[in-house]
C-alpha positions in Angstrom: -4.0 56.3 72.5 -3.1 59.4 70.6 0.6 59.3 70.3 1.1 63.1 70.3 -1.4 64.2 72.9 -1.1 61.1 75.0 -4.9 61.0 75.6 -7.2 57.9 75.2 -9.2 57.6 72.1 -12.5 55.7 72.1 -13.9 54.2 68.9 -17.7 53.6 68.7 -20.1 51.7 66.5 -17.3 49.9 64.6 -16.9 46.2 63.8 -13.5 45.0 62.9 -12.8 41.9 60.7 -9.4 40.8 59.8 -8.0 38.0 57.4 -4.8 36.3 57.6 -3.2 34.2 54.8 -1.4 31.2 56.4 1.2 31.0 53.7 2.4 34.6 53.3 3.3 37.6 55.5 3.8 37.7 59.3 2.6 34.6 61.3 2.7 36.3 64.7 -0.4 38.1 66.1 0.0 39.8 69.4 -2.2 38.0 72.0 -3.4 41.4 73.4 -4.9 42.0 69.9 -6.0 38.4 69.1 -8.1 38.3 72.5 -10.5 40.7 71.0 -11.4 38.5 68.0 -13.3 35.2 67.5 -11.0 33.2 65.4 -12.2 30.9 62.4 -9.7 28.7 60.4 -10.9 28.3 57.0 -9.1 25.8 54.8 -9.3 25.0 51.2 -12.7 23.3 50.5 -12.4 19.6 49.6 -13.0 18.2 46.1 -16.5 17.2 46.9 -17.5 20.8 48.2 -15.9 22.3 45.2 -17.8 20.1 42.9 -21.0 21.1 44.7 -20.2 24.8 44.4 -19.3 25.0 40.7 -22.0 22.4 39.8 -24.6 24.9 41.3 -23.2 27.7 39.1 -22.9 25.7 35.9 -26.2 23.9 36.1 -27.9 27.1 37.1 -26.4 28.8 34.0 -27.5 25.9 31.6 -31.1 25.8 33.1 -31.7 29.5 33.3 -31.0 29.9 29.6 -32.2 26.4 28.5 -29.1 25.1 27.0 -30.4 21.5 26.5 -29.8 18.1 28.2 -26.6 17.3 26.4 -24.9 20.2 28.3 -26.2 18.8 31.7 -24.4 15.6 30.8 -20.9 17.1 30.5 -21.2 19.5 33.5 -19.8 17.2 36.1 -17.1 15.8 33.9 -16.1 19.4 33.0 -15.9 20.4 36.5 -13.9 17.3 37.5 -11.5 18.1 34.6 -11.2 21.7 35.8 -10.4 20.7 39.3 -7.9 18.1 38.2 -6.1 20.4 35.9 -6.0 23.1 38.7 -4.3 20.5 41.1 -1.9 19.6 38.4 -0.9 23.2 37.7 -0.7 23.9 41.5 1.8 20.9 41.9 3.8 21.7 38.8 4.4 25.5 39.0 5.5 26.4 42.4 6.2 29.9 43.8 9.9 30.9 43.8 11.7 34.2 44.5 11.9 34.6 40.6 8.4 33.6 39.9 6.7 35.0 43.0 3.3 35.2 41.3 3.1 31.3 40.6 0.4 30.9 43.3 -2.8 29.1 42.3 -5.8 29.1 44.5 -9.6 28.8 44.5 -9.9 32.2 43.0 -8.2 31.0 39.7 -10.8 28.1 39.4 -13.5 30.7 39.9 -12.0 32.9 37.1 -12.2 29.9 34.7 -15.9 29.4 35.5 -16.6 33.2 35.2 -15.5 32.8 31.6 -17.8 29.8 31.1 -20.7 31.7 32.5 -20.3 34.6 30.1 -21.8 32.5 27.2 -25.0 32.5 25.2 -26.5 29.1 24.2 -27.3 30.2 20.7 -23.4 30.4 20.1 -22.8 26.8 21.3 -24.8 24.4 19.1 -22.8 21.4 20.3 -20.9 20.4 23.7 -17.5 20.0 21.9 -17.3 23.8 21.5 -18.0 24.3 25.3 -15.2 21.9 26.1 -12.9 24.1 23.8 -14.1 27.1 25.6 -13.0 25.5 29.0 -9.6 24.9 27.5 -9.4 28.5 26.4 -10.4 29.9 29.7 -8.0 27.6 31.6 -5.1 28.8 29.2 -6.1 32.3 29.9 -6.2 31.9 33.7 -3.2 29.6 34.1 -1.2 29.9 30.8 -1.1 33.7 30.7 0.7 33.8 34.1 3.6 31.6 33.0 6.8 33.4 32.1 8.7 31.1 29.9 8.0 29.0 26.6 9.1 25.9 28.6 6.6 26.4 31.4 3.8 27.2 28.8 4.7 24.0 26.9 4.4 22.0 30.1 1.1 23.5 30.9 -0.3 22.8 27.4 0.8 19.1 27.8 -1.3 19.0 31.1 -4.2 20.7 29.6 -4.2 18.4 26.6 -3.9 15.2 28.8 -6.9 16.3 30.9 -8.9 17.0 27.8 -8.1 13.7 26.2 -8.9 11.8 29.4 -12.2 13.4 30.1 -13.5 14.1 26.7 -12.0 11.6 24.3 -14.7 12.4 21.7 -13.5 16.0 21.3 -10.7 16.6 18.9 -8.4 19.0 20.8 -5.2 17.7 19.3 -5.4 20.5 16.5 -4.8 23.2 19.1 -1.8 21.5 20.7 0.1 20.2 17.7 3.8 21.0 17.4 3.6 22.6 13.9 0.6 24.7 12.4 -1.4 24.5 15.6 -4.8 26.2 15.3 -5.3 29.2 17.5 -7.8 28.6 20.2 -9.2 32.1 20.8 -12.6 33.3 22.2 -13.4 37.0 22.4 -16.4 39.4 22.5 -16.0 40.9 19.1 -16.0 37.9 16.6 -18.6 39.6 14.3 -18.4 43.4 15.3 -17.3 45.7 18.0 -20.9 47.1 18.5 -22.5 43.9 19.6 -20.1 42.2 22.2 -21.0 38.6 22.5 -18.6 36.0 23.7 -17.7 33.5 20.9 -15.0 31.6 19.2 -12.7 33.1 16.6 -12.8 30.9 13.5 -11.2 33.4 11.0 -8.0 35.4 11.8 -8.3 37.5 8.6 -12.0 38.4 9.8 -10.7 39.3 13.4 -7.9 41.5 11.8 -10.4 43.2 9.7 -12.6 44.0 12.8 -9.6 45.1 14.8 -8.2 47.4 12.1 -11.7 49.0 11.7 -11.7 49.6 15.5 -8.3 51.2 15.3 -9.4 53.5 12.4 -12.4 54.6 14.7 -10.2 55.1 17.7 -7.8 57.2 15.6 -10.5 59.5 14.3 -11.5 60.8 17.8 -8.2 60.1 19.8 -4.4 60.6 19.5 -3.4 58.7 16.4 -1.9 55.2 17.2 0.3 53.7 14.4 -0.1 50.0 15.4 0.9 46.9 13.4 -1.7 44.4 14.4 0.1 41.2 13.8 -1.3 37.9 15.1 0.2 38.0 18.7 -1.0 41.7 19.1 -4.5 40.6 18.1 -4.4 37.9 20.8 -3.3 40.3 23.4 -6.2 42.6 22.6 -8.5 39.6 22.9 -7.1 38.7 26.3 -7.2 42.3 27.6 -10.9 42.8 26.5 -11.8 39.5 28.0 -10.4 40.5 31.4 -11.5 44.0 31.7 -15.1 43.3 30.5 -15.4 40.9 33.3 -16.8 42.0 36.7 -13.9 43.6 38.7 -11.4 42.6 35.9 -7.9 43.8 36.3 -4.8 43.2 34.0 -1.2 43.6 34.5 0.8 43.7 31.2 4.5 42.8 31.6 7.0 43.4 28.8 9.9 45.3 27.6 9.5 49.1 26.9 8.0 50.0 23.6 6.5 46.7 22.9 2.9 48.2 22.7 1.5 47.6 26.1 -0.1 51.0 26.4 -1.4 51.2 22.8 -3.0 47.6 23.1 -4.6 48.7 26.4 -6.0 51.8 24.8 -7.4 50.0 21.8 -8.9 47.3 24.2 -10.5 50.0 26.3 -11.9 51.7 23.2 -13.5 48.4 22.0 -15.2 48.1 25.4 -16.3 51.7 25.2 -14.3 52.6 28.4 -12.6 55.9 29.0 -8.8 55.8 29.7 -7.7 57.8 32.7 
């Protein structure tokens, strides 16, 4: 009914689909409304179903681009490791009033695999590098959401444990050592900002050189940004580019005022050849 004219309104040729989250929001639906709907309860798929789903994605990726039989052999183990790590993260980092975003669901597993599927076989001569990529994608999806060094340390222990358990032949300890740990970074501009290909960063000085060149190019055509690209700032740009280059990628940067969130976002957008509005 129209509330002001008090006349009846008829809505034609419209289908209504509604979604309810069983763990958040209101749990009461008026029966007068609910009677108009057919109700389906969709629970979290079990491990077997998830294994089938992600094996289809990963094997399809390997076969379409002809990665080779050695990658087929690690696919199932990699998926099991990813599901086990997800279960551990979900159990270890629970949602609280303070950390209300600590909620990990099937979307986060999909985000990990979205990163794995953004790869080209010529950049991965051996399977060990692909395992390192899985660790990197997991840290981006789970680790970047954690708000304290203590939580991040706990996450790294879980990730290192899963890597050692499932891939004992791959040396991942160098990324998790307490002192002088190697940075584990994959980004789209390892060689240049003109040809964006997802690959591992092996030289921080080379990455710094590419990023400074991009900053100089940005400053030639836009308002000048006087950025100091120290290591953490470069990592943030890599993270930001990874997210916004992905299909439907959105990033929320949280930090104190004046820490460079806008400037790093503008540089990331420039590398992706996006316009900032």
